[in-house]
PyMOL commands that place a pseudoatom at each C-alpha (Angstrom):
pseudoatom trace, name=CA, resn=MET, resi=1, chain=A, elem=C, hetatm=0, pos=[51.882, 40.078, -136.419]
pseudoatom trace, name=CA, resn=GLU, resi=2, chain=A, elem=C, hetatm=0, pos=[52.230, 43.605, -134.875]
pseudoatom trace, name=CA, resn=SER, resi=3, chain=A, elem=C, hetatm=0, pos=[48.715, 43.094, -133.335]
pseudoatom trace, name=CA, resn=VAL, resi=4, chain=A, elem=C, hetatm=0, pos=[49.659, 39.905, -132.059]
pseudoatom trace, name=CA, resn=TRP, resi=5, chain=A, elem=C, hetatm=0, pos=[52.931, 41.544, -130.447]
pseudoatom trace, name=CA, resn=ARG, resi=6, chain=A, elem=C, hetatm=0, pos=[50.672, 44.325, -129.132]
pseudoatom trace, name=CA, resn=MET, resi=7, chain=A, elem=C, hetatm=0, pos=[48.604, 41.824, -127.192]
pseudoatom trace, name=CA, resn=MET, resi=8, chain=A, elem=C, hetatm=0, pos=[51.733, 40.280, -125.520]
pseudoatom trace, name=CA, resn=ASN, resi=9, chain=A, elem=C, hetatm=0, pos=[52.813, 41.472, -122.053]
pseudoatom trace, name=CA, resn=PHE, resi=10, chain=A, elem=C, hetatm=0, pos=[56.196, 42.660, -121.366]
pseudoatom trace, name=CA, resn=ARG, resi=11, chain=A, elem=C, hetatm=0, pos=[57.470, 39.084, -120.313]
pseudoatom trace, name=CA, resn=GLN, resi=12, chain=A, elem=C, hetatm=0, pos=[56.206, 37.638, -123.285]
pseudoatom trace, name=CA, resn=ARG, resi=13, chain=A, elem=C, hetatm=0, pos=[57.581, 39.771, -125.585]
pseudoatom trace, name=CA, resn=MET, resi=14, chain=A, elem=C, hetatm=0, pos=[61.098, 39.235, -123.665]
pseudoatom trace, name=CA, resn=GLY, resi=15, chain=A, elem=C, hetatm=0, pos=[60.358, 35.778, -123.765]
pseudoatom trace, name=CA, resn=TRP, resi=16, chain=A, elem=C, hetatm=0, pos=[60.440, 35.467, -127.351]
pseudoatom trace, name=CA, resn=VAL, resi=17, chain=A, elem=C, hetatm=0, pos=[63.419, 37.636, -128.017]
pseudoatom trace, name=CA, resn=ALA, resi=18, chain=A, elem=C, hetatm=0, pos=[65.244, 35.661, -125.287]
pseudoatom trace, name=CA, resn=VAL, resi=19, chain=A, elem=C, hetatm=0, pos=[64.428, 32.472, -127.237]
pseudoatom trace, name=CA, resn=ALA, resi=20, chain=A, elem=C, hetatm=0, pos=[65.374, 33.669, -130.535]
pseudoatom trace, name=CA, resn=LEU, resi=21, chain=A, elem=C, hetatm=0, pos=[68.851, 34.931, -129.452]
pseudoatom trace, name=CA, resn=PHE, resi=22, chain=A, elem=C, hetatm=0, pos=[69.197, 31.753, -127.471]
pseudoatom trace, name=CA, resn=LEU, resi=23, chain=A, elem=C, hetatm=0, pos=[68.750, 29.613, -130.809]
pseudoatom trace, name=CA, resn=LEU, resi=24, chain=A, elem=C, hetatm=0, pos=[70.637, 32.208, -132.821]
pseudoatom trace, name=CA, resn=LEU, resi=25, chain=A, elem=C, hetatm=0, pos=[73.421, 31.635, -130.389]
pseudoatom trace, name=CA, resn=SER, resi=26, chain=A, elem=C, hetatm=0, pos=[72.897, 27.756, -130.365]
pseudoatom trace, name=CA, resn=VAL, resi=27, chain=A, elem=C, hetatm=0, pos=[73.243, 27.816, -133.851]
pseudoatom trace, name=CA, resn=MET, resi=28, chain=A, elem=C, hetatm=0, pos=[76.347, 29.877, -134.190]
pseudoatom trace, name=CA, resn=VAL, resi=29, chain=A, elem=C, hetatm=0, pos=[78.407, 27.831, -131.371]
pseudoatom trace, name=CA, resn=ALA, resi=30, chain=A, elem=C, hetatm=0, pos=[77.531, 24.769, -133.364]
pseudoatom trace, name=CA, resn=TYR, resi=31, chain=A, elem=C, hetatm=0, pos=[78.587, 26.183, -136.707]
pseudoatom trace, name=CA, resn=TYR, resi=32, chain=A, elem=C, hetatm=0, pos=[81.925, 27.316, -134.816]
pseudoatom trace, name=CA, resn=VAL, resi=33, chain=A, elem=C, hetatm=0, pos=[82.561, 23.808, -133.084]
pseudoatom trace, name=CA, resn=PHE, resi=34, chain=A, elem=C, hetatm=0, pos=[81.576, 21.937, -136.092]
pseudoatom trace, name=CA, resn=GLU, resi=35, chain=A, elem=C, hetatm=0, pos=[82.733, 23.694, -139.094]
pseudoatom trace, name=CA, resn=ILE, resi=36, chain=A, elem=C, hetatm=0, pos=[85.548, 25.959, -138.434]
pseudoatom trace, name=CA, resn=ILE, resi=37, chain=A, elem=C, hetatm=0, pos=[87.229, 23.915, -135.631]
pseudoatom trace, name=CA, resn=SER, resi=38, chain=A, elem=C, hetatm=0, pos=[86.990, 20.595, -137.253]
pseudoatom trace, name=CA, resn=LEU, resi=39, chain=A, elem=C, hetatm=0, pos=[87.728, 22.084, -140.916]
pseudoatom trace, name=CA, resn=GLU, resi=40, chain=A, elem=C, hetatm=0, pos=[91.071, 23.796, -139.271]
pseudoatom trace, name=CA, resn=GLN, resi=41, chain=A, elem=C, hetatm=0, pos=[92.171, 20.500, -137.613]
pseudoatom trace, name=CA, resn=VAL, resi=42, chain=A, elem=C, hetatm=0, pos=[91.711, 18.441, -140.634]
pseudoatom trace, name=CA, resn=GLN, resi=43, chain=A, elem=C, hetatm=0, pos=[93.554, 20.818, -142.703]
pseudoatom trace, name=CA, resn=ARG, resi=44, chain=A, elem=C, hetatm=0, pos=[96.422, 21.062, -140.493]
pseudoatom trace, name=CA, resn=ASP, resi=45, chain=A, elem=C, hetatm=0, pos=[96.884, 17.537, -139.274]
pseudoatom trace, name=CA, resn=GLY, resi=46, chain=A, elem=C, hetatm=0, pos=[94.599, 15.254, -141.357]
pseudoatom trace, name=CA, resn=ILE, resi=47, chain=A, elem=C, hetatm=0, pos=[91.284, 13.679, -140.896]
pseudoatom trace, name=CA, resn=ASP, resi=48, chain=A, elem=C, hetatm=0, pos=[93.153, 11.536, -137.972]
pseudoatom trace, name=CA, resn=SER, resi=49, chain=A, elem=C, hetatm=0, pos=[93.213, 14.583, -136.036]
pseudoatom trace, name=CA, resn=LEU, resi=50, chain=A, elem=C, hetatm=0, pos=[89.691, 14.827, -135.179]
pseudoatom trace, name=CA, resn=ALA, resi=51, chain=A, elem=C, hetatm=0, pos=[89.886, 12.275, -132.389]
pseudoatom trace, name=CA, resn=LEU, resi=52, chain=A, elem=C, hetatm=0, pos=[90.666, 13.609, -128.619]
pseudoatom trace, name=CA, resn=PRO, resi=53, chain=A, elem=C, hetatm=0, pos=[94.026, 13.771, -128.029]
pseudoatom trace, name=CA, resn=PRO, resi=54, chain=A, elem=C, hetatm=0, pos=[95.323, 10.929, -125.338]
pseudoatom trace, name=CA, resn=ALA, resi=55, chain=A, elem=C, hetatm=0, pos=[96.203, 13.402, -122.619]
pseudoatom trace, name=CA, resn=PHE, resi=56, chain=A, elem=C, hetatm=0, pos=[92.962, 15.074, -122.721]
pseudoatom trace, name=CA, resn=SER, resi=57, chain=A, elem=C, hetatm=0, pos=[91.062, 11.916, -122.653]
pseudoatom trace, name=CA, resn=ALA, resi=58, chain=A, elem=C, hetatm=0, pos=[93.102, 10.495, -120.023]
pseudoatom trace, name=CA, resn=HIS, resi=59, chain=A, elem=C, hetatm=0, pos=[91.512, 12.875, -117.634]
pseudoatom trace, name=CA, resn=LEU, resi=60, chain=A, elem=C, hetatm=0, pos=[88.043, 12.447, -118.723]
pseudoatom trace, name=CA, resn=PRO, resi=61, chain=A, elem=C, hetatm=0, pos=[85.706, 9.462, -116.828]
pseudoatom trace, name=CA, resn=PRO, resi=62, chain=A, elem=C, hetatm=0, pos=[85.024, 6.813, -119.365]
pseudoatom trace, name=CA, resn=PHE, resi=63, chain=A, elem=C, hetatm=0, pos=[81.340, 7.288, -119.701]
pseudoatom trace, name=CA, resn=PRO, resi=64, chain=A, elem=C, hetatm=0, pos=[79.262, 6.184, -122.828]
pseudoatom trace, name=CA, resn=LEU, resi=65, chain=A, elem=C, hetatm=0, pos=[78.313, 8.495, -125.563]
pseudoatom trace, name=CA, resn=TRP, resi=66, chain=A, elem=C, hetatm=0, pos=[74.423, 8.907, -124.562]
pseudoatom trace, name=CA, resn=ALA, resi=67, chain=A, elem=C, hetatm=0, pos=[75.983, 10.051, -120.812]
pseudoatom trace, name=CA, resn=TRP, resi=68, chain=A, elem=C, hetatm=0, pos=[78.189, 12.717, -121.834]
pseudoatom trace, name=CA, resn=ALA, resi=69, chain=A, elem=C, hetatm=0, pos=[75.141, 13.720, -124.437]
pseudoatom trace, name=CA, resn=SER, resi=70, chain=A, elem=C, hetatm=0, pos=[72.837, 13.958, -121.396]
pseudoatom trace, name=CA, resn=VAL, resi=71, chain=A, elem=C, hetatm=0, pos=[75.529, 16.042, -119.441]
pseudoatom trace, name=CA, resn=PHE, resi=72, chain=A, elem=C, hetatm=0, pos=[75.468, 18.641, -121.945]
pseudoatom trace, name=CA, resn=LEU, resi=73, chain=A, elem=C, hetatm=0, pos=[71.923, 18.090, -123.588]
pseudoatom trace, name=CA, resn=VAL, resi=74, chain=A, elem=C, hetatm=0, pos=[69.711, 18.314, -120.150]
pseudoatom trace, name=CA, resn=PRO, resi=75, chain=A, elem=C, hetatm=0, pos=[71.009, 21.805, -119.005]
pseudoatom trace, name=CA, resn=TYR, resi=76, chain=A, elem=C, hetatm=0, pos=[70.751, 23.039, -122.513]
pseudoatom trace, name=CA, resn=LEU, resi=77, chain=A, elem=C, hetatm=0, pos=[67.102, 21.896, -122.813]
pseudoatom trace, name=CA, resn=GLN, resi=78, chain=A, elem=C, hetatm=0, pos=[66.579, 22.912, -119.105]
pseudoatom trace, name=CA, resn=LEU, resi=79, chain=A, elem=C, hetatm=0, pos=[67.490, 26.624, -120.277]
pseudoatom trace, name=CA, resn=PHE, resi=80, chain=A, elem=C, hetatm=0, pos=[65.364, 26.487, -123.570]
pseudoatom trace, name=CA, resn=LEU, resi=81, chain=A, elem=C, hetatm=0, pos=[62.476, 25.195, -122.012]
pseudoatom trace, name=CA, resn=PHE, resi=82, chain=A, elem=C, hetatm=0, pos=[62.515, 28.040, -119.150]
pseudoatom trace, name=CA, resn=LEU, resi=83, chain=A, elem=C, hetatm=0, pos=[63.019, 30.641, -121.920]
pseudoatom trace, name=CA, resn=PHE, resi=84, chain=A, elem=C, hetatm=0, pos=[60.292, 29.233, -123.726]
pseudoatom trace, name=CA, resn=SER, resi=85, chain=A, elem=C, hetatm=0, pos=[57.839, 28.889, -121.077]
pseudoatom trace, name=CA, resn=CYS, resi=86, chain=A, elem=C, hetatm=0, pos=[58.195, 32.752, -120.305]
pseudoatom trace, name=CA, resn=THR, resi=87, chain=A, elem=C, hetatm=0, pos=[56.349, 33.174, -123.545]
pseudoatom trace, name=CA, resn=ARG, resi=88, chain=A, elem=C, hetatm=0, pos=[53.387, 31.774, -122.025]
pseudoatom trace, name=CA, resn=ALA, resi=89, chain=A, elem=C, hetatm=0, pos=[50.350, 34.244, -121.344]
pseudoatom trace, name=CA, resn=ASP, resi=90, chain=A, elem=C, hetatm=0, pos=[49.616, 32.637, -117.915]
pseudoatom trace, name=CA, resn=PRO, resi=91, chain=A, elem=C, hetatm=0, pos=[52.227, 33.257, -115.370]
pseudoatom trace, name=CA, resn=HIS, resi=92, chain=A, elem=C, hetatm=0, pos=[51.398, 30.036, -113.179]
pseudoatom trace, name=CA, resn=ALA, resi=93, chain=A, elem=C, hetatm=0, pos=[52.798, 27.907, -116.242]
pseudoatom trace, name=CA, resn=VAL, resi=94, chain=A, elem=C, hetatm=0, pos=[56.079, 29.063, -116.397]
pseudoatom trace, name=CA, resn=GLY, resi=95, chain=A, elem=C, hetatm=0, pos=[58.626, 26.931, -115.299]
pseudoatom trace, name=CA, resn=TYR, resi=96, chain=A, elem=C, hetatm=0, pos=[58.671, 23.800, -117.558]
pseudoatom trace, name=CA, resn=CYS, resi=97, chain=A, elem=C, hetatm=0, pos=[61.323, 21.649, -115.614]
pseudoatom trace, name=CA, resn=ILE, resi=98, chain=A, elem=C, hetatm=0, pos=[63.612, 18.997, -117.238]
pseudoatom trace, name=CA, resn=LEU, resi=99, chain=A, elem=C, hetatm=0, pos=[65.408, 18.398, -114.622]
pseudoatom trace, name=CA, resn=PRO, resi=100, chain=A, elem=C, hetatm=0, pos=[63.374, 17.091, -112.113]
pseudoatom trace, name=CA, resn=VAL, resi=101, chain=A, elem=C, hetatm=0, pos=[61.703, 14.485, -114.318]
pseudoatom trace, name=CA, resn=CYS, resi=102, chain=A, elem=C, hetatm=0, pos=[65.423, 13.123, -115.477]
pseudoatom trace, name=CA, resn=ILE, resi=103, chain=A, elem=C, hetatm=0, pos=[65.893, 12.590, -111.852]
pseudoatom trace, name=CA, resn=PHE, resi=104, chain=A, elem=C, hetatm=0, pos=[62.909, 11.081, -111.346]
pseudoatom trace, name=CA, resn=LEU, resi=105, chain=A, elem=C, hetatm=0, pos=[63.326, 8.257, -114.373]
pseudoatom trace, name=CA, resn=LEU, resi=106, chain=A, elem=C, hetatm=0, pos=[67.172, 7.916, -113.028]
pseudoatom trace, name=CA, resn=CYS, resi=107, chain=A, elem=C, hetatm=0, pos=[66.093, 6.991, -109.658]
pseudoatom trace, name=CA, resn=SER, resi=108, chain=A, elem=C, hetatm=0, pos=[63.366, 5.109, -110.421]
pseudoatom trace, name=CA, resn=HIS, resi=109, chain=A, elem=C, hetatm=0, pos=[65.290, 3.046, -112.853]
pseudoatom trace, name=CA, resn=ARG, resi=110, chain=A, elem=C, hetatm=0, pos=[67.903, 2.271, -110.338]
pseudoatom trace, name=CA, resn=GLY, resi=111, chain=A, elem=C, hetatm=0, pos=[64.938, 1.148, -107.830]
pseudoatom trace, name=CA, resn=THR, resi=112, chain=A, elem=C, hetatm=0, pos=[63.394, -1.233, -110.364]
pseudoatom trace, name=CA, resn=ALA, resi=113, chain=A, elem=C, hetatm=0, pos=[66.648, -2.332, -110.998]
pseudoatom trace, name=CA, resn=LYS, resi=114, chain=A, elem=C, hetatm=0, pos=[67.506, -2.965, -107.374]
pseudoatom trace, name=CA, resn=SER, resi=115, chain=A, elem=C, hetatm=0, pos=[64.044, -4.374, -106.761]
pseudoatom trace, name=CA, resn=THR, resi=116, chain=A, elem=C, hetatm=0, pos=[64.553, -6.856, -109.746]
pseudoatom trace, name=CA, resn=ASN, resi=117, chain=A, elem=C, hetatm=0, pos=[67.666, -7.995, -108.566]
pseudoatom trace, name=CA, resn=GLN, resi=118, chain=A, elem=C, hetatm=0, pos=[66.663, -8.553, -105.080]
pseudoatom trace, name=CA, resn=ARG, resi=119, chain=A, elem=C, hetatm=0, pos=[63.501, -10.607, -106.111]
pseudoatom trace, name=CA, resn=ALA, resi=120, chain=A, elem=C, hetatm=0, pos=[65.929, -12.423, -108.750]
pseudoatom trace, name=CA, resn=GLY, resi=121, chain=A, elem=C, hetatm=0, pos=[67.879, -13.165, -105.308]
pseudoatom trace, name=CA, resn=LEU, resi=122, chain=A, elem=C, hetatm=0, pos=[65.030, -14.405, -103.290]
pseudoatom trace, name=CA, resn=LEU, resi=123, chain=A, elem=C, hetatm=0, pos=[63.975, -16.633, -106.053]
pseudoatom trace, name=CA, resn=ILE, resi=124, chain=A, elem=C, hetatm=0, pos=[67.384, -18.206, -106.239]
pseudoatom trace, name=CA, resn=HIS, resi=125, chain=A, elem=C, hetatm=0, pos=[67.831, -18.715, -102.397]
pseudoatom trace, name=CA, resn=MET, resi=126, chain=A, elem=C, hetatm=0, pos=[64.293, -20.279, -102.215]
for i in range(1, 126): cmd.bond("trace and resi %d" % i, "trace and resi %d" % (i + 1))
show_as sticks, trace
zoom trace
């Protein structure tokens, strides 16, 4: 293990340290949110208290669960992939990006839906 660590340059070493700290912080936040806060709420108010309060949910847009998950998951994965890319030996390979891929998929999905709807409209009007 020590010989592998010596073969890495400073950027790679700091990349691995950053990845380890990022994952440790992620586990700590997930534990805090899902274990400590939830347990305190259930002990205090009962199992029905885990739902969002009406005053809080009234201000949130009515997005489906997958949309809310992607709002938080895409930046999280982008930061993780950036830190992980700093561990690569080739500096030209640094910068894995998930955001452009997501934007491309979102735009291409809307484009195909529009073109499909236009083609269906043309077929109906013929």
